[in-house]
Backbone as JSON, one array per atom type, in Angstrom:
{
  "sequence": "XXXXXXXXXXXXXXXXXXXXXXXXXXXXXXXXXXXXXXXXXXXXXXXXXXXXXXXXXXXXXXXXXXXXXXXXXXXXXXXXXXXXXXXXXXXX",
  "N": [[144.25, 97.34, 97.7], [142.05, 96.16, 95.15], [138.78, 95.77, 93.29], [137.63, 94.42, 90.46], [135.7, 94.96, 87.41], [135.03, 93.35, 83.95], [133.18, 94.27, 80.91], [129.84, 93.26, 80.65], [129.33, 91.01, 78.16], [129.21, 88.6, 77.33], [127.41, 85.82, 76.36], [125.42, 83.56, 77.9], [123.36, 80.81, 78.97], [120.66, 82.44, 78.46], [121.59, 84.78, 79.61], [123.82, 87.8, 80.19], [127.32, 87.9, 80.47], [129.84, 88.45, 82.69], [133.28, 89.05, 83.82], [134.43, 88.86, 87.13], [137.18, 90.12, 89.16], [139.82, 90.62, 91.32], [142.79, 92.03, 93.1], [143.46, 90.39, 95.3], [142.92, 86.98, 96.2], [141.48, 86.13, 98.44], [140.33, 88.64, 99.08], [138.67, 88.91, 96.69], [136.57, 86.88, 97.42], [135.59, 87.59, 99.48], [134.36, 90.06, 98.59], [132.48, 89.07, 96.44], [131.1, 87.19, 98.25], [129.73, 89.12, 99.62], [128.43, 90.56, 97.59], [126.66, 88.33, 97.13], [126.89, 86.56, 95.19], [126.98, 83.06, 94.25], [129.3, 80.69, 95.4], [129.93, 78.96, 93.41], [129.8, 79.99, 91.14], [132.44, 80.84, 90.82], [135.61, 80.41, 89.37], [138.82, 79.43, 89.55], [142.07, 78.28, 89.8], [142.61, 74.64, 89.73], [141.16, 74.88, 87.27], [141.24, 77.29, 86.06], [143.82, 79.9, 85.21], [143.8, 82.11, 86.12], [142.22, 83.65, 89.21], [138.65, 84.1, 89.54], [135.32, 85.3, 89.3], [132.58, 84.44, 87.36], [129.66, 86.55, 86.49], [126.65, 87.9, 86.35], [125.32, 90.28, 84.33], [123.47, 91.93, 85.64], [124.18, 91.5, 88.27], [126.76, 92.77, 88.01], [126.39, 95.4, 87.99], [125.14, 95.72, 90.17], [127.97, 95.4, 91.42], [129.44, 97.25, 90.73], [128.09, 99.41, 92.37], [128.71, 98.56, 94.6], [131.58, 99.23, 94.56], [133.37, 98.57, 92.56], [135.71, 98.68, 90.13], [135.11, 99.33, 87.1], [136.08, 97.9, 84.03], [137.95, 97.87, 80.87], [138.02, 95.53, 78.0], [140.97, 95.54, 77.57], [142.01, 96.09, 80.19], [141.08, 94.41, 81.56], [142.21, 92.07, 80.83], [145.14, 92.54, 81.46], [144.93, 92.76, 84.16], [144.18, 90.05, 84.48], [146.55, 88.77, 83.78], [148.04, 89.92, 85.73], [147.02, 88.79, 87.83], [147.34, 85.83, 87.48], [147.9, 82.23, 88.43], [150.82, 81.04, 88.57], [151.34, 78.05, 86.43], [148.84, 76.89, 87.52], [149.0, 76.74, 90.3], [148.42, 77.36, 93.74], [148.57, 80.43, 95.21], [151.09, 81.35, 97.89]],
  "CA": [[143.42, 96.42, 96.75], [140.54, 96.67, 94.59], [137.79, 94.39, 92.99], [137.33, 94.8, 88.83], [134.55, 94.31, 86.57], [134.62, 94.1, 83.0], [131.83, 94.64, 80.42], [128.9, 92.25, 80.4], [129.28, 90.78, 76.57], [129.54, 86.92, 77.01], [126.05, 85.5, 76.45], [125.14, 82.24, 78.18], [122.15, 80.56, 79.45], [119.73, 83.4, 78.36], [121.87, 85.77, 80.49], [125.02, 88.42, 79.72], [128.28, 87.68, 81.69], [131.25, 89.24, 82.93], [134.25, 88.91, 84.77], [134.9, 89.87, 88.6], [138.7, 89.63, 89.53], [140.63, 91.45, 92.54], [144.03, 91.76, 93.71], [143.74, 89.14, 96.29], [141.7, 85.96, 96.18], [140.74, 86.34, 99.74], [139.48, 89.81, 98.98], [137.69, 88.32, 95.73], [135.75, 86.04, 97.85], [135.17, 88.9, 100.44], [133.5, 90.62, 97.6], [131.48, 87.81, 95.85], [129.89, 87.08, 99.28], [128.94, 90.53, 99.81], [127.49, 90.69, 96.32], [125.51, 87.62, 97.0], [127.35, 85.63, 94.24], [127.37, 81.86, 94.64], [130.89, 80.25, 95.23], [129.74, 77.83, 92.42], [130.55, 80.93, 89.87], [134.11, 81.13, 90.93], [136.52, 80.04, 88.31], [140.35, 79.39, 89.54], [143.2, 76.86, 89.87], [143.47, 74.26, 88.36], [140.42, 75.01, 85.83], [142.06, 78.37, 85.16], [145.08, 80.38, 85.69], [143.58, 83.44, 87.27], [140.83, 83.74, 90.01], [137.8, 85.33, 89.11], [134.14, 84.92, 89.22], [131.28, 84.78, 86.32], [128.75, 87.06, 87.05], [125.68, 88.27, 85.67], [125.1, 91.71, 84.04], [122.6, 92.56, 86.97], [125.41, 91.31, 89.44], [127.82, 93.53, 87.97], [125.89, 96.59, 88.29], [125.51, 95.82, 91.96], [129.17, 95.1, 91.96], [129.98, 98.41, 90.54], [127.69, 99.99, 92.98], [129.58, 98.18, 95.81], [132.63, 99.98, 94.51], [134.23, 97.9, 92.0], [135.88, 99.42, 89.71], [134.95, 99.15, 85.38], [137.3, 97.73, 83.05], [137.7, 97.82, 79.58], [138.93, 94.4, 77.54], [142.46, 95.39, 77.65], [142.45, 96.56, 81.3], [140.86, 93.22, 82.47], [143.32, 91.42, 80.39], [146.28, 92.97, 82.19], [144.41, 92.2, 85.43], [144.23, 88.78, 84.73], [147.77, 88.63, 83.68], [148.97, 90.15, 87.01], [146.41, 87.89, 88.82], [147.5, 84.65, 87.34], [148.59, 81.89, 89.37], [151.38, 80.13, 87.96], [151.08, 76.45, 86.68], [147.76, 76.81, 88.46], [149.39, 76.24, 91.83], [147.63, 78.21, 94.7], [149.79, 81.19, 95.75], [151.19, 81.27, 99.16]],
  "C": [[142.38, 96.66, 96.28], [140.18, 95.18, 93.8], [137.62, 95.24, 91.13], [136.34, 94.1, 88.39], [134.97, 94.41, 84.95], [133.1, 94.33, 82.04], [130.97, 93.58, 80.05], [128.59, 91.59, 78.83], [129.3, 89.36, 76.17], [128.21, 86.52, 77.41], [126.02, 83.97, 76.75], [123.8, 82.21, 79.07], [121.21, 81.79, 79.65], [120.52, 85.03, 79.31], [123.38, 86.79, 79.55], [126.18, 88.41, 80.78], [129.48, 88.19, 81.39], [132.5, 88.44, 83.46], [134.48, 89.77, 86.07], [136.23, 89.43, 89.12], [138.78, 90.68, 90.65], [142.14, 91.15, 92.38], [144.75, 90.81, 94.4], [142.92, 88.31, 96.13], [141.07, 86.06, 97.3], [139.49, 87.47, 99.7], [138.45, 89.65, 97.71], [136.78, 87.69, 96.48], [135.06, 86.8, 98.82], [133.55, 89.28, 99.68], [132.41, 90.01, 97.13], [130.35, 87.49, 97.07], [129.15, 88.0, 99.61], [127.96, 91.02, 98.72], [126.36, 89.98, 96.48], [126.12, 86.59, 96.01], [127.73, 84.01, 94.96], [128.83, 81.41, 94.42], [131.2, 79.2, 93.78], [130.21, 78.7, 90.98], [132.2, 81.18, 89.9], [134.95, 80.17, 90.07], [138.22, 80.3, 88.79], [141.05, 77.98, 89.44], [142.45, 75.64, 90.37], [142.6, 74.46, 87.03], [140.89, 76.04, 84.92], [142.96, 79.17, 85.98], [144.61, 81.59, 86.9], [142.07, 83.33, 87.83], [140.19, 84.33, 89.6], [136.32, 84.42, 89.06], [133.54, 85.29, 88.09], [130.37, 85.33, 86.98], [128.08, 87.68, 86.0], [125.9, 89.72, 85.39], [124.33, 92.82, 84.93], [123.54, 92.58, 88.19], [126.39, 92.16, 89.35], [127.5, 94.93, 88.07], [125.69, 97.16, 89.72], [127.12, 95.84, 92.39], [129.71, 96.69, 91.97], [129.5, 99.64, 91.66], [128.28, 99.91, 94.56], [130.9, 98.95, 95.93], [133.76, 99.21, 93.8], [134.11, 98.34, 91.0], [135.62, 98.84, 87.82], [136.05, 99.06, 84.91], [137.46, 97.67, 81.74], [138.29, 96.11, 79.36], [140.42, 94.49, 78.07], [142.69, 95.49, 79.05], [142.27, 94.98, 81.97], [141.98, 92.23, 82.19], [144.68, 91.37, 81.31], [146.0, 92.73, 83.55], [144.59, 90.7, 85.45], [145.65, 88.2, 84.57], [148.7, 88.93, 84.99], [148.12, 89.27, 88.12], [146.97, 86.6, 89.1], [147.94, 83.93, 88.32], [149.54, 80.71, 88.42], [151.64, 78.69, 87.88], [149.76, 75.97, 87.49], [147.67, 76.29, 89.73], [148.94, 77.46, 92.49], [148.88, 79.11, 95.43], [149.72, 81.07, 97.18], [151.62, 82.59, 100.01]]
}
């Protein structure tokens, strides 16, 4: 299992943002908690089909130091497709 981050290229609210994703939703939540990211940054079904956190570039740097893998845009899209939840329903 692994946790991934893409480049912080999305500008919003005076910060650059990126995506934090993982192979498993429980692992994603554990890593985000370890990182100190608020649960309100979580994006998942039914709002979006792929569970992820939106994090700032600063949080991204810490995530990489904690072991998250840096991904290109193409790689994070492939991960998004792999972890997405069909029809927005939680996996069992």
